[in-house]
All heavy atoms as a GROMACS GRO file, in nm:
protein
  583
    1MET      N    1  -0.793   3.251  -0.637
    1MET     CA    2  -0.761   3.129  -0.710
    1MET      C    3  -0.755   3.013  -0.612
    1MET      O    4  -0.691   3.021  -0.507
    1MET     CB    5  -0.628   3.147  -0.784
    1MET     CG    6  -0.588   3.027  -0.865
    1MET     SD    7  -0.425   3.055  -0.936
    1MET     CE    8  -0.457   3.023  -1.103
    2ALA      N    9  -0.820   2.903  -0.644
    2ALA     CA   10  -0.825   2.786  -0.556
    2ALA      C   11  -0.690   2.717  -0.552
    2ALA      O   12  -0.618   2.712  -0.651
    2ALA     CB   13  -0.933   2.689  -0.602
    3SER      N   14  -0.659   2.660  -0.440
    3SER     CA   15  -0.534   2.585  -0.424
    3SER      C   16  -0.563   2.436  -0.438
    3SER      O   17  -0.651   2.382  -0.372
    3SER     CB   18  -0.474   2.614  -0.286
    3SER     OG   19  -0.361   2.535  -0.266
    4TRP      N   20  -0.493   2.372  -0.528
    4TRP     CA   21  -0.511   2.228  -0.551
    4TRP      C   22  -0.416   2.150  -0.462
    4TRP      O   23  -0.301   2.192  -0.442
    4TRP     CB   24  -0.482   2.194  -0.697
    4TRP     CG   25  -0.584   2.251  -0.789
    4TRP    CD1   26  -0.583   2.376  -0.845
    4TRP    CD2   27  -0.703   2.188  -0.835
    4TRP    NE1   28  -0.694   2.393  -0.923
    4TRP    CE2   29  -0.769   2.279  -0.919
    4TRP    CE3   30  -0.759   2.064  -0.813
    4TRP    CZ2   31  -0.889   2.249  -0.980
    4TRP    CZ3   32  -0.878   2.034  -0.875
    4TRP    CH2   33  -0.942   2.126  -0.958
    5PRO      N   34  -0.460   2.037  -0.409
    5PRO     CA   35  -0.368   1.955  -0.328
    5PRO      C   36  -0.258   1.896  -0.416
    5PRO      O   37  -0.279   1.871  -0.535
    5PRO     CB   38  -0.458   1.844  -0.272
    5PRO     CG   39  -0.573   1.838  -0.364
    5PRO     CD   40  -0.591   1.977  -0.422
    6LEU      N   41  -0.144   1.878  -0.360
    6LEU     CA   42  -0.032   1.818  -0.430
    6LEU      C   43  -0.054   1.667  -0.433
    6LEU      O   44  -0.044   1.600  -0.330
    6LEU     CB   45   0.100   1.851  -0.361
    6LEU     CG   46   0.227   1.805  -0.428
    6LEU    CD1   47   0.242   1.868  -0.567
    6LEU    CD2   48   0.347   1.839  -0.342
    7VAL      N   49  -0.090   1.611  -0.548
    7VAL     CA   50  -0.128   1.471  -0.555
    7VAL      C   51  -0.016   1.382  -0.609
    7VAL      O   52  -0.020   1.260  -0.593
    7VAL     CB   53  -0.258   1.448  -0.637
    7VAL    CG1   54  -0.377   1.513  -0.566
    7VAL    CG2   55  -0.243   1.499  -0.778
    8VAL      N   56   0.083   1.440  -0.677
    8VAL     CA   57   0.198   1.364  -0.722
    8VAL      C   58   0.325   1.441  -0.689
    8VAL      O   59   0.324   1.563  -0.672
    8VAL     CB   60   0.194   1.334  -0.875
    8VAL    CG1   61   0.080   1.241  -0.910
    8VAL    CG2   62   0.192   1.460  -0.956
    9GLU      N   63   0.432   1.366  -0.680
    9GLU     CA   64   0.562   1.430  -0.662
    9GLU      C   65   0.659   1.370  -0.763
    9GLU      O   66   0.646   1.255  -0.802
    9GLU     CB   67   0.614   1.414  -0.520
    9GLU     CG   68   0.633   1.270  -0.475
    9GLU     CD   69   0.668   1.259  -0.328
    9GLU    OE1   70   0.662   1.359  -0.256
    9GLU    OE2   71   0.700   1.148  -0.285
   10ARG      N   72   0.751   1.453  -0.806
   10ARG     CA   73   0.850   1.410  -0.904
   10ARG      C   74   0.988   1.427  -0.844
   10ARG      O   75   1.017   1.526  -0.779
   10ARG     CB   76   0.836   1.496  -1.030
   10ARG     CG   77   0.932   1.457  -1.140
   10ARG     CD   78   0.916   1.548  -1.257
   10ARG     NE   79   0.967   1.680  -1.221
   10ARG     CZ   80   0.977   1.780  -1.307
   10ARG    NH1   81   0.939   1.766  -1.431
   10ARG    NH2   82   1.025   1.896  -1.269
   11ARG      N   83   1.071   1.325  -0.867
   11ARG     CA   84   1.210   1.335  -0.821
   11ARG      C   85   1.299   1.262  -0.920
   11ARG      O   86   1.255   1.179  -0.998
   11ARG     CB   87   1.224   1.276  -0.681
   11ARG     CG   88   1.187   1.132  -0.668
   11ARG     CD   89   1.202   1.083  -0.523
   11ARG     NE   90   1.140   0.953  -0.506
   11ARG     CZ   91   1.196   0.837  -0.540
   11ARG    NH1   92   1.315   0.835  -0.593
   11ARG    NH2   93   1.132   0.723  -0.521
   12ARG      N   94   1.423   1.296  -0.919
   12ARG     CA   95   1.521   1.232  -1.008
   12ARG      C   96   1.552   1.092  -0.957
   12ARG      O   97   1.556   1.067  -0.838
   12ARG     CB   98   1.650   1.312  -1.012
   12ARG     CG   99   1.636   1.446  -1.077
   12ARG     CD  100   1.680   1.439  -1.219
   12ARG     NE  101   1.675   1.572  -1.276
   12ARG     CZ  102   1.625   1.596  -1.394
   12ARG    NH1  103   1.576   1.498  -1.467
   12ARG    NH2  104   1.624   1.718  -1.442
   13SER      N  105   1.577   1.002  -1.050
   13SER     CA  106   1.619   0.866  -1.015
   13SER      C  107   1.760   0.871  -0.960
   13SER      O  108   1.848   0.938  -1.016
   13SER     CB  109   1.614   0.778  -1.139
   13SER     OG  110   1.680   0.655  -1.116
   14ALA      N  111   1.783   0.798  -0.852
   14ALA     CA  112   1.918   0.791  -0.795
   14ALA      C  113   2.011   0.711  -0.885
   14ALA      O  114   2.132   0.736  -0.889
   14ALA     CB  115   1.911   0.728  -0.656
   15GLN      N  116   1.956   0.615  -0.962
   15GLN     CA  117   2.037   0.532  -1.049
   15GLN      C  118   2.067   0.599  -1.184
   15GLN      O  119   2.171   0.576  -1.243
   15GLN     CB  120   1.969   0.397  -1.077
   15GLN     CG  121   1.962   0.305  -0.956
   15GLN     CD  122   1.850   0.344  -0.862
   15GLN    OE1  123   1.750   0.403  -0.900
   15GLN    NE2  124   1.868   0.312  -0.734
   16ASP      N  125   1.975   0.679  -1.233
   16ASP     CA  126   1.990   0.742  -1.364
   16ASP      C  127   1.933   0.883  -1.358
   16ASP      O  128   1.813   0.902  -1.361
   16ASP     CB  129   1.918   0.658  -1.471
   16ASP     CG  130   1.943   0.709  -1.612
   16ASP    OD1  131   1.987   0.824  -1.629
   16ASP    OD2  132   1.917   0.632  -1.707
   17ARG      N  133   2.019   0.982  -1.348
   17ARG     CA  134   1.977   1.120  -1.330
   17ARG      C  135   1.894   1.174  -1.448
   17ARG      O  136   1.833   1.278  -1.439
   17ARG     CB  137   2.099   1.210  -1.306
   17ARG     CG  138   2.183   1.172  -1.186
   17ARG     CD  139   2.116   1.198  -1.055
   17ARG     NE  140   2.098   1.340  -1.034
   17ARG     CZ  141   2.020   1.392  -0.942
   17ARG    NH1  142   1.954   1.314  -0.861
   17ARG    NH2  143   2.008   1.521  -0.928
   18ARG      N  144   1.892   1.103  -1.559
   18ARG     CA  145   1.812   1.146  -1.674
   18ARG      C  146   1.664   1.113  -1.654
   18ARG      O  147   1.578   1.169  -1.720
   18ARG     CB  148   1.860   1.078  -1.803
   18ARG     CG  149   2.003   1.117  -1.841
   18ARG     CD  150   2.051   1.030  -1.954
   18ARG     NE  151   2.059   0.891  -1.907
   18ARG     CZ  152   2.093   0.789  -1.985
   18ARG    NH1  153   2.119   0.807  -2.113
   18ARG    NH2  154   2.098   0.668  -1.935
   19LYS      N  155   1.636   1.020  -1.563
   19LYS     CA  156   1.498   0.975  -1.540
   19LYS      C  157   1.434   1.052  -1.425
   19LYS      O  158   1.502   1.089  -1.329
   19LYS     CB  159   1.497   0.826  -1.505
   19LYS     CG  160   1.537   0.736  -1.617
   19LYS     CD  161   1.527   0.592  -1.573
   19LYS     CE  162   1.572   0.497  -1.680
   19LYS     NZ  163   1.563   0.357  -1.635
   20ASN      N  164   1.304   1.070  -1.438
   20ASN     CA  165   1.223   1.126  -1.330
   20ASN      C  166   1.130   1.017  -1.279
   20ASN      O  167   1.074   0.941  -1.357
   20ASN     CB  168   1.139   1.244  -1.378
   20ASN     CG  169   1.223   1.366  -1.400
   20ASN    OD1  170   1.296   1.408  -1.311
   20ASN    ND2  171   1.213   1.425  -1.518
   21ILE      N  172   1.113   1.012  -1.150
   21ILE     CA  173   1.020   0.919  -1.087
   21ILE      C  174   0.901   1.002  -1.038
   21ILE      O  175   0.919   1.100  -0.965
   21ILE     CB  176   1.085   0.843  -0.971
   21ILE    CG1  177   1.201   0.758  -1.027
   21ILE    CG2  178   0.982   0.758  -0.896
   21ILE    CD1  179   1.286   0.696  -0.921
   22VAL      N  180   0.783   0.964  -1.082
   22VAL     CA  181   0.661   1.033  -1.043
   22VAL      C  182   0.578   0.936  -0.961
   22VAL      O  183   0.555   0.823  -1.003
   22VAL     CB  184   0.581   1.081  -1.166
   22VAL    CG1  185   0.452   1.149  -1.124
   22VAL    CG2  186   0.666   1.173  -1.254
   23GLN      N  187   0.536   0.978  -0.843
   23GLN     CA  188   0.457   0.890  -0.758
   23GLN      C  189   0.352   0.971  -0.683
   23GLN      O  190   0.364   1.092  -0.668
   23GLN     CB  191   0.544   0.813  -0.660
   23GLN     CG  192   0.620   0.898  -0.561
   23GLN     CD  193   0.715   0.816  -0.479
   23GLN    OE1  194   0.774   0.718  -0.526
   23GLN    NE2  195   0.733   0.855  -0.355
   24LEU      N  196   0.247   0.901  -0.641
   24LEU     CA  197   0.141   0.966  -0.565
   24LEU      C  198   0.190   1.008  -0.428
   24LEU      O  199   0.266   0.936  -0.364
   24LEU     CB  200   0.023   0.870  -0.546
   24LEU     CG  201  -0.061   0.837  -0.670
   24LEU    CD1  202  -0.161   0.727  -0.637
   24LEU    CD2  203  -0.130   0.960  -0.722
   25THR      N  204   0.143   1.123  -0.384
   25THR     CA  205   0.167   1.166  -0.246
   25THR      C  206   0.059   1.103  -0.159
   25THR      O  207  -0.034   1.037  -0.209
   25THR     CB  208   0.156   1.319  -0.234
   25THR    OG1  209   0.024   1.358  -0.270
   25THR    CG2  210   0.257   1.390  -0.322
   26THR      N  211   0.068   1.123  -0.029
   26THR     CA  212  -0.036   1.076   0.062
   26THR      C  213  -0.170   1.136   0.022
   26THR      O  214  -0.272   1.066   0.016
   26THR     CB  215  -0.002   1.111   0.207
   26THR    OG1  216   0.122   1.049   0.241
   26THR    CG2  217  -0.110   1.064   0.302
   27GLU      N  218  -0.170   1.265  -0.011
   27GLU     CA  219  -0.293   1.332  -0.055
   27GLU      C  220  -0.343   1.270  -0.185
   27GLU      O  221  -0.463   1.256  -0.206
   27GLU     CB  222  -0.271   1.482  -0.073
   27GLU     CG  223  -0.245   1.556   0.055
   27GLU     CD  224  -0.097   1.555   0.095
   27GLU    OE1  225  -0.014   1.494   0.024
   27GLU    OE2  226  -0.065   1.615   0.199
   28GLY      N  227  -0.252   1.234  -0.274
   28GLY     CA  228  -0.289   1.171  -0.400
   28GLY      C  229  -0.352   1.035  -0.379
   28GLY      O  230  -0.452   1.001  -0.445
   29ARG      N  231  -0.297   0.957  -0.288
   29ARG     CA  232  -0.356   0.825  -0.256
   29ARG      C  233  -0.495   0.842  -0.195
   29ARG      O  234  -0.588   0.771  -0.230
   29ARG     CB  235  -0.263   0.747  -0.164
   29ARG     CG  236  -0.146   0.683  -0.237
   29ARG     CD  237  -0.069   0.587  -0.147
   29ARG     NE  238  -0.005   0.656  -0.035
   29ARG     CZ  239   0.111   0.719  -0.040
   29ARG    NH1  240   0.177   0.723  -0.153
   29ARG    NH2  241   0.161   0.777   0.066
   30ASP      N  242  -0.508   0.940  -0.106
   30ASP     CA  243  -0.640   0.967  -0.045
   30ASP      C  244  -0.740   1.007  -0.153
   30ASP      O  245  -0.855   0.962  -0.152
   30ASP     CB  246  -0.629   1.077   0.060
   30ASP     CG  247  -0.552   1.034   0.184
   30ASP    OD1  248  -0.529   0.912   0.201
   30ASP    OD2  249  -0.514   1.124   0.262
   31CYS      N  250  -0.698   1.092  -0.244
   31CYS     CA  251  -0.785   1.138  -0.353
   31CYS      C  252  -0.824   1.021  -0.443
   31CYS      O  253  -0.941   1.008  -0.482
   31CYS     CB  254  -0.712   1.246  -0.434
   31CYS     SG  255  -0.811   1.324  -0.561
   32LEU      N  256  -0.730   0.934  -0.474
   32LEU     CA  257  -0.757   0.817  -0.557
   32LEU      C  258  -0.857   0.724  -0.488
   32LEU      O  259  -0.952   0.677  -0.549
   32LEU     CB  260  -0.628   0.741  -0.588
   32LEU     CG  261  -0.642   0.612  -0.668
   32LEU    CD1  262  -0.703   0.638  -0.805
   32LEU    CD2  263  -0.507   0.543  -0.680
   33HIS      N  264  -0.838   0.700  -0.359
   33HIS     CA  265  -0.931   0.613  -0.285
   33HIS      C  266  -1.071   0.672  -0.283
   33HIS      O  267  -1.171   0.600  -0.300
   33HIS     CB  268  -0.882   0.589  -0.142
   33HIS     CG  269  -0.758   0.506  -0.134
   33HIS    ND1  270  -0.747   0.382  -0.190
   33HIS    CD2  271  -0.637   0.531  -0.077
   33HIS    CE1  272  -0.626   0.332  -0.168
   33HIS    NE2  273  -0.558   0.422  -0.099
   34CYS      N  274  -1.080   0.804  -0.265
   34CYS     CA  275  -1.210   0.871  -0.265
   34CYS      C  276  -1.276   0.858  -0.401
   34CYS      O  277  -1.396   0.828  -0.411
   34CYS     CB  278  -1.191   1.018  -0.225
   34CYS     SG  279  -1.344   1.110  -0.215
   35ALA      N  280  -1.200   0.878  -0.508
   35ALA     CA  281  -1.254   0.866  -0.644
   35ALA      C  282  -1.299   0.723  -0.671
   35ALA      O  283  -1.403   0.701  -0.735
   35ALA     CB  284  -1.150   0.910  -0.745
   36GLU      N  285  -1.222   0.625  -0.625
   36GLU     CA  286  -1.260   0.485  -0.645
   36GLU      C  287  -1.390   0.450  -0.572
   36GLU      O  288  -1.474   0.379  -0.623
   36GLU     CB  289  -1.148   0.391  -0.601
   36GLU     CG  290  -1.038   0.375  -0.704
   36GLU     CD  291  -1.088   0.308  -0.831
   36GLU    OE1  292  -1.164   0.208  -0.824
   36GLU    OE2  293  -1.055   0.358  -0.939
   37ARG      N  294  -1.405   0.501  -0.449
   37ARG     CA  295  -1.529   0.478  -0.375
   37ARG      C  296  -1.648   0.541  -0.449
   37ARG      O  297  -1.754   0.480  -0.460
   37ARG     CB  298  -1.518   0.534  -0.233
   37ARG     CG  299  -1.436   0.446  -0.139
   37ARG     CD  300  -1.450   0.488   0.007
   37ARG     NE  301  -1.418   0.628   0.032
   37ARG     CZ  302  -1.297   0.674   0.059
   37ARG    NH1  303  -1.195   0.591   0.066
   37ARG    NH2  304  -1.275   0.802   0.080
   38ALA      N  305  -1.629   0.662  -0.499
   38ALA     CA  306  -1.737   0.730  -0.573
   38ALA      C  307  -1.770   0.654  -0.701
   38ALA      O  308  -1.887   0.637  -0.735
   38ALA     CB  309  -1.695   0.874  -0.604
   39ARG      N  310  -1.669   0.606  -0.773
   39ARG     CA  311  -1.691   0.529  -0.895
   39ARG      C  312  -1.767   0.401  -0.865
   39ARG      O  313  -1.863   0.366  -0.934
   39ARG     CB  314  -1.559   0.495  -0.964
   39ARG     CG  315  -1.579   0.417  -1.094
   39ARG     CD  316  -1.458   0.333  -1.132
   39ARG     NE  317  -1.414   0.242  -1.031
   39ARG     CZ  318  -1.468   0.121  -1.008
   39ARG    NH1  319  -1.570   0.079  -1.076
   39ARG    NH2  320  -1.418   0.041  -0.915
   40HIS      N  321  -1.727   0.333  -0.759
   40HIS     CA  322  -1.793   0.208  -0.722
   40HIS      C  323  -1.941   0.232  -0.687
   40HIS      O  324  -2.029   0.156  -0.729
   40HIS     CB  325  -1.720   0.143  -0.604
   40HIS     CG  326  -1.773   0.010  -0.568
   40HIS    ND1  327  -1.868  -0.008  -0.469
   40HIS    CD2  328  -1.748  -0.113  -0.619
   40HIS    CE1  329  -1.898  -0.136  -0.461
   40HIS    NE2  330  -1.827  -0.202  -0.550
   41GLU      N  331  -1.968   0.338  -0.612
   41GLU     CA  332  -2.106   0.370  -0.575
   41GLU      C  333  -2.190   0.406  -0.697
   41GLU      O  334  -2.304   0.362  -0.710
   41GLU     CB  335  -2.108   0.484  -0.473
   41GLU     CG  336  -2.246   0.532  -0.434
   41GLU     CD  337  -2.335   0.427  -0.370
   41GLU    OE1  338  -2.284   0.323  -0.322
   41GLU    OE2  339  -2.458   0.446  -0.369
   42MET      N  340  -2.134   0.484  -0.789
   42MET     CA  341  -2.209   0.521  -0.910
   42MET      C  342  -2.233   0.398  -0.998
   42MET      O  343  -2.341   0.383  -1.055
   42MET     CB  344  -2.135   0.629  -0.988
   42MET     CG  345  -2.136   0.764  -0.919
   42MET     SD  346  -2.302   0.820  -0.870
   42MET     CE  347  -2.380   0.838  -1.027
   43GLU      N  348  -2.134   0.310  -1.007
   43GLU     CA  349  -2.151   0.187  -1.083
   43GLU      C  350  -2.262   0.102  -1.022
   43GLU      O  351  -2.348   0.048  -1.093
   43GLU     CB  352  -2.020   0.108  -1.086
   43GLU     CG  353  -2.026  -0.017  -1.168
   43GLU     CD  354  -1.892  -0.088  -1.172
   43GLU    OE1  355  -1.802  -0.039  -1.242
   43GLU    OE2  356  -1.879  -0.190  -1.102
   44ARG      N  357  -2.264   0.091  -0.890
   44ARG     CA  358  -2.366   0.014  -0.820
   44ARG      C  359  -2.505   0.071  -0.848
   44ARG      O  360  -2.599  -0.002  -0.882
   44ARG     CB  361  -2.339   0.014  -0.669
   44ARG     CG  362  -2.433  -0.075  -0.589
   44ARG     CD  363  -2.419  -0.052  -0.439
   44ARG     NE  364  -2.461   0.082  -0.399
   44ARG     CZ  365  -2.589   0.123  -0.392
   44ARG    NH1  366  -2.686   0.041  -0.420
   44ARG    NH2  367  -2.618   0.247  -0.355
   45ARG      N  368  -2.517   0.204  -0.840
   45ARG     CA  369  -2.647   0.268  -0.865
   45ARG      C  370  -2.689   0.254  -1.011
   45ARG      O  371  -2.807   0.232  -1.040
   45ARG     CB  372  -2.639   0.416  -0.826
   45ARG     CG  373  -2.628   0.434  -0.675
   45ARG     CD  374  -2.602   0.576  -0.634
   45ARG     NE  375  -2.706   0.667  -0.683
   45ARG     CZ  376  -2.698   0.799  -0.676
   45ARG    NH1  377  -2.590   0.856  -0.625
   45ARG    NH2  378  -2.794   0.874  -0.722
   46PHE      N  379  -2.596   0.265  -1.104
   46PHE     CA  380  -2.626   0.253  -1.246
   46PHE      C  381  -2.676   0.112  -1.280
   46PHE      O  382  -2.768   0.093  -1.359
   46PHE     CB  383  -2.501   0.286  -1.328
   46PHE     CG  384  -2.518   0.270  -1.476
   46PHE    CD1  385  -2.586   0.367  -1.550
   46PHE    CD2  386  -2.470   0.158  -1.540
   46PHE    CE1  387  -2.602   0.351  -1.688
   46PHE    CE2  388  -2.486   0.142  -1.678
   46PHE     CZ  389  -2.552   0.240  -1.751
   47LEU      N  390  -2.612   0.011  -1.219
   47LEU     CA  391  -2.644  -0.127  -1.251
   47LEU      C  392  -2.760  -0.184  -1.168
   47LEU      O  393  -2.811  -0.292  -1.200
   47LEU     CB  394  -2.521  -0.216  -1.232
   47LEU     CG  395  -2.404  -0.186  -1.327
   47LEU    CD1  396  -2.281  -0.266  -1.286
   47LEU    CD2  397  -2.442  -0.214  -1.471
   48ALA      N  398  -2.804  -0.113  -1.067
   48ALA     CA  399  -2.910  -0.164  -0.978
   48ALA      C  400  -3.035  -0.211  -1.052
   48ALA      O  401  -3.090  -0.318  -1.018
   48ALA     CB  402  -2.946  -0.058  -0.875
   49PRO      N  403  -3.085  -0.142  -1.155
   49PRO     CA  404  -3.206  -0.188  -1.224
   49PRO      C  405  -3.191  -0.325  -1.290
   49PRO      O  406  -3.290  -0.392  -1.317
   49PRO     CB  407  -3.233  -0.080  -1.328
   49PRO     CG  408  -3.161   0.042  -1.279
   49PRO     CD  409  -3.043  -0.010  -1.203
   50PHE      N  410  -3.069  -0.368  -1.318
   50PHE     CA  411  -3.046  -0.496  -1.385
   50PHE      C  412  -3.054  -0.614  -1.287
   50PHE      O  413  -3.059  -0.728  -1.330
   50PHE     CB  414  -2.908  -0.500  -1.452
   50PHE     CG  415  -2.896  -0.405  -1.568
   50PHE    CD1  416  -2.836  -0.282  -1.553
   50PHE    CD2  417  -2.946  -0.440  -1.692
   50PHE    CE1  418  -2.824  -0.196  -1.659
   50PHE    CE2  419  -2.934  -0.354  -1.800
   50PHE     CZ  420  -2.875  -0.231  -1.783
   51GLY      N  421  -3.049  -0.588  -1.159
   51GLY     CA  422  -3.042  -0.695  -1.060
   51GLY      C  423  -2.900  -0.750  -1.058
   51GLY      O  424  -2.818  -0.722  -1.146
   52GLU      N  425  -2.870  -0.830  -0.959
   52GLU     CA  426  -2.733  -0.881  -0.941
   52GLU      C  427  -2.688  -0.967  -1.060
   52GLU      O  428  -2.579  -0.949  -1.112
   52GLU     CB  429  -2.722  -0.960  -0.811
   52GLU     CG  430  -2.580  -0.991  -0.772
   52GLU     CD  431  -2.570  -1.052  -0.634
   52GLU    OE1  432  -2.651  -1.016  -0.546
   52GLU    OE2  433  -2.482  -1.136  -0.616
   53GLU      N  434  -2.773  -1.059  -1.102
   53GLU     CA  435  -2.737  -1.149  -1.211
   53GLU      C  436  -2.723  -1.073  -1.344
   53GLU      O  437  -2.629  -1.094  -1.420
   53GLU     CB  438  -2.840  -1.261  -1.226
   53GLU     CG  439  -2.798  -1.368  -1.324
   53GLU     CD  440  -2.897  -1.484  -1.325
   53GLU    OE1  441  -2.943  -1.525  -1.218
   53GLU    OE2  442  -2.926  -1.531  -1.436
   54GLY      N  443  -2.817  -0.984  -1.371
   54GLY     CA  444  -2.812  -0.906  -1.494
   54GLY      C  445  -2.692  -0.814  -1.499
   54GLY      O  446  -2.627  -0.800  -1.604
   55ALA      N  447  -2.660  -0.752  -1.387
   55ALA     CA  448  -2.544  -0.662  -1.379
   55ALA      C  449  -2.415  -0.740  -1.403
   55ALA      O  450  -2.328  -0.696  -1.478
   55ALA     CB  451  -2.540  -0.591  -1.243
   56SER      N  452  -2.404  -0.858  -1.342
   56SER     CA  453  -2.286  -0.942  -1.361
   56SER      C  454  -2.271  -0.983  -1.506
   56SER      O  455  -2.162  -0.981  -1.563
   56SER     CB  456  -2.292  -1.066  -1.272
   56SER     OG  457  -2.283  -1.030  -1.138
   57SER      N  458  -2.383  -1.019  -1.568
   57SER     CA  459  -2.381  -1.060  -1.709
   57SER      C  460  -2.339  -0.943  -1.798
   57SER      O  461  -2.256  -0.960  -1.890
   57SER     CB  462  -2.520  -1.110  -1.749
   57SER     OG  463  -2.521  -1.144  -1.886
   58LEU      N  464  -2.393  -0.825  -1.773
   58LEU     CA  465  -2.355  -0.708  -1.852
   58LEU      C  466  -2.208  -0.677  -1.837
   58LEU      O  467  -2.137  -0.651  -1.935
   58LEU     CB  468  -2.440  -0.587  -1.809
   58LEU     CG  469  -2.404  -0.454  -1.875
   58LEU    CD1  470  -2.419  -0.460  -2.027
   58LEU    CD2  471  -2.488  -0.342  -1.818
   59LEU      N  472  -2.157  -0.678  -1.714
   59LEU     CA  473  -2.015  -0.648  -1.691
   59LEU      C  474  -1.925  -0.751  -1.760
   59LEU      O  475  -1.823  -0.714  -1.819
   59LEU     CB  476  -1.985  -0.642  -1.541
   59LEU     CG  477  -2.044  -0.521  -1.469
   59LEU    CD1  478  -2.023  -0.533  -1.320
   59LEU    CD2  479  -1.984  -0.392  -1.523
   60ARG      N  480  -1.962  -0.878  -1.754
   60ARG     CA  481  -1.882  -0.980  -1.824
   60ARG      C  482  -1.881  -0.954  -1.974
   60ARG      O  483  -1.776  -0.961  -2.039
   60ARG     CB  484  -1.938  -1.120  -1.797
   60ARG     CG  485  -1.893  -1.180  -1.666
   60ARG     CD  486  -1.925  -1.331  -1.658
   60ARG     NE  487  -2.066  -1.361  -1.686
   60ARG     CZ  488  -2.163  -1.357  -1.596
   60ARG    NH1  489  -2.137  -1.321  -1.471
   60ARG    NH2  490  -2.287  -1.389  -1.628
   61SER      N  491  -1.996  -0.921  -2.030
   61SER     CA  492  -2.005  -0.893  -2.174
   61SER      C  493  -1.921  -0.772  -2.211
   61SER      O  494  -1.851  -0.773  -2.314
   61SER     CB  495  -2.150  -0.869  -2.215
   61SER     OG  496  -2.227  -0.985  -2.194
   62LEU      N  497  -1.926  -0.668  -2.132
   62LEU     CA  498  -1.847  -0.548  -2.159
   62LEU      C  499  -1.697  -0.577  -2.152
   62LEU      O  500  -1.620  -0.525  -2.233
   62LEU     CB  501  -1.886  -0.435  -2.063
   62LEU     CG  502  -2.025  -0.376  -2.084
   62LEU    CD1  503  -2.058  -0.279  -1.971
   62LEU    CD2  504  -2.038  -0.310  -2.219
   63ARG      N  505  -1.657  -0.660  -2.056
   63ARG     CA  506  -1.515  -0.696  -2.045
   63ARG      C  507  -1.468  -0.773  -2.167
   63ARG      O  508  -1.356  -0.755  -2.213
   63ARG     CB  509  -1.492  -0.774  -1.916
   63ARG     CG  510  -1.499  -0.688  -1.794
   63ARG     CD  511  -1.467  -0.765  -1.666
   63ARG     NE  512  -1.489  -0.681  -1.551
   63ARG     CZ  513  -1.579  -0.703  -1.457
   63ARG    NH1  514  -1.656  -0.811  -1.460
   63ARG    NH2  515  -1.594  -0.620  -1.357
   64VAL      N  516  -1.554  -0.860  -2.221
   64VAL     CA  517  -1.520  -0.934  -2.342
   64VAL      C  518  -1.498  -0.836  -2.458
   64VAL      O  519  -1.403  -0.846  -2.534
   64VAL     CB  520  -1.629  -1.038  -2.377
   64VAL    CG1  521  -1.609  -1.094  -2.517
   64VAL    CG2  522  -1.629  -1.151  -2.274
   65LEU      N  523  -1.590  -0.740  -2.471
   65LEU     CA  524  -1.577  -0.642  -2.579
   65LEU      C  525  -1.450  -0.558  -2.567
   65LEU      O  526  -1.384  -0.531  -2.666
   65LEU     CB  527  -1.698  -0.549  -2.580
   65LEU     CG  528  -1.828  -0.608  -2.632
   65LEU    CD1  529  -1.943  -0.509  -2.613
   65LEU    CD2  530  -1.815  -0.648  -2.778
   66VAL      N  531  -1.415  -0.521  -2.447
   66VAL     CA  532  -1.295  -0.439  -2.426
   66VAL      C  533  -1.169  -0.524  -2.450
   66VAL      O  534  -1.074  -0.477  -2.511
   66VAL     CB  535  -1.296  -0.379  -2.284
   66VAL    CG1  536  -1.160  -0.315  -2.252
   66VAL    CG2  537  -1.408  -0.277  -2.271
   67ALA      N  538  -1.169  -0.647  -2.404
   67ALA     CA  539  -1.051  -0.733  -2.417
   67ALA      C  540  -1.029  -0.778  -2.561
   67ALA      O  541  -0.916  -0.795  -2.605
   67ALA     CB  542  -1.065  -0.854  -2.327
   68ASP      N  543  -1.137  -0.796  -2.635
   68ASP     CA  544  -1.127  -0.849  -2.771
   68ASP      C  545  -1.224  -0.773  -2.862
   68ASP      O  546  -1.327  -0.827  -2.900
   68ASP     CB  547  -1.157  -0.999  -2.770
   68ASP     CG  548  -1.123  -1.065  -2.903
   68ASP    OD1  549  -1.044  -1.007  -2.980
   68ASP    OD2  550  -1.179  -1.173  -2.930
   69PRO      N  551  -1.191  -0.648  -2.895
   69PRO     CA  552  -1.284  -0.570  -2.977
   69PRO      C  553  -1.304  -0.633  -3.114
   69PRO      O  554  -1.214  -0.695  -3.168
   69PRO     CB  555  -1.218  -0.433  -2.988
   69PRO     CG  556  -1.075  -0.453  -2.952
   69PRO     CD  557  -1.068  -0.578  -2.867
   70PRO      N  558  -1.424  -0.619  -3.170
   70PRO     CA  559  -1.451  -0.677  -3.301
   70PRO      C  560  -1.366  -0.612  -3.410
   70PRO      O  561  -1.333  -0.492  -3.401
   70PRO     CB  562  -1.600  -0.648  -3.323
   70PRO     CG  563  -1.634  -0.541  -3.228
   70PRO     CD  564  -1.537  -0.547  -3.115
   71VAL      N  565  -1.329  -0.690  -3.507
   71VAL     CA  566  -1.251  -0.640  -3.621
   71VAL      C  567  -1.348  -0.578  -3.720
   71VAL      O  568  -1.449  -0.639  -3.755
   71VAL     CB  569  -1.171  -0.755  -3.686
   71VAL    CG1  570  -1.094  -0.704  -3.806
   71VAL    CG2  571  -1.079  -0.820  -3.584
   72THR      N  572  -1.316  -0.459  -3.763
   72THR     CA  573  -1.400  -0.394  -3.864
   72THR      C  574  -1.327  -0.390  -3.998
   72THR      O  575  -1.204  -0.383  -4.002
   72THR     CB  576  -1.437  -0.251  -3.823
   72THR    OG1  577  -1.317  -0.176  -3.801
   72THR    CG2  578  -1.520  -0.251  -3.696
   73ALA      N  579  -1.403  -0.399  -4.103
   73ALA     CA  580  -1.344  -0.400  -4.238
   73ALA      C  581  -1.307  -0.263  -4.284
   73ALA      O  582  -1.348  -0.165  -4.244
   73ALA     CB  583  -1.443  -0.464  -4.335
   0.00000   0.00000   0.00000
């Protein structure tokens, strides 16, 4: 069975013992950075055929759709 790196840690809140605080470990931050680099590279490769201006236009349009989705009846 493969061993997974410990990417988050959980501890009780010092102020309120009913609460748990979950945060990334050093390994978790490294994993997140690696995933972000991979995502950025794949996004760059996916958008390359559009050219810089076309890719920027597409991303702006997608952000508008996500921020303000159309109302459906």
